[in-house]
Steps between C-alpha positions, in 0.01 A plus 500: 500500500771415750452179695575527871609232743289678761142373540212742444378599846272779387158514664339363183742207471469409868123518484495276191717237673357500854454122505865444420666726756240569771302177531783301668498750789125504562462172693515684834287797395154449643413862574570829327729605785734207424608668176696749711723211615610411146857602414439656160866592446611140556219372279602727213868421548402134468397575141860583407705225337865463602718720487249786498448512881873571540490762224200664667691519830796657317288756313251580774658402834289494814777671696806710429820493703605847614850613609424444872455130426122502548271341244207736448171386347391673181138618473369425152165668575627815324686566178791520527532262796579661835796427724424652843831510687656698782725768358803389701488153344583655161814689600772422248255422218546749217212405270140387527460119503360357178301188409382341173853436385600858585223657292283635784607715794295430811324782682678558830300595806782623720400454863601659830625277783134486612412363152316816394551618140731800470553495122370317191732476201607297201827692482714418803806679357303824475362454852852462644627801303208740543268406786686286752656785698158660565348164596804427718451827696139409575574137589807584709280726713232235544734200529822634659627156607502379140780522247470793255827531303588801289580280198252212471683354201805403705315431827449153639140382449323379811173347612588609856501842666872527427740280305688240701807642670387866507 
């Protein structure tokens, strides 16, 4: 059996050690509703010995930087985690962003300028090559003031309607 530096945070292990990790946070809990105010993520991260918190941030970051310069929050509520980002912020990016040391491609929810999903993919290269031009036609009609280049791989990414200087 391989020994891990990572603590066991399975439901069974956490239930068996409630007094150790939960009790210190219960001094202000006087009603059931107060449990909603507990920061479970911070409590569980507190169980990690150094340098594991840093490794966790490297392997499972809370946000990912995209080519536009924005840092977009990852949603770990699904597997694989979801990066919901406006399509124009990914111009110039050839491949799907990856986490877990490059082992896991995130699921991209590509959004319109109004932040509505227009495509879901784990293969950004295929989207650019096979689907982008159809999506571009639709979005260009609905959002004519926005930047819709013919070649998204060489286009300047932007979090604005148009890149600066255009």
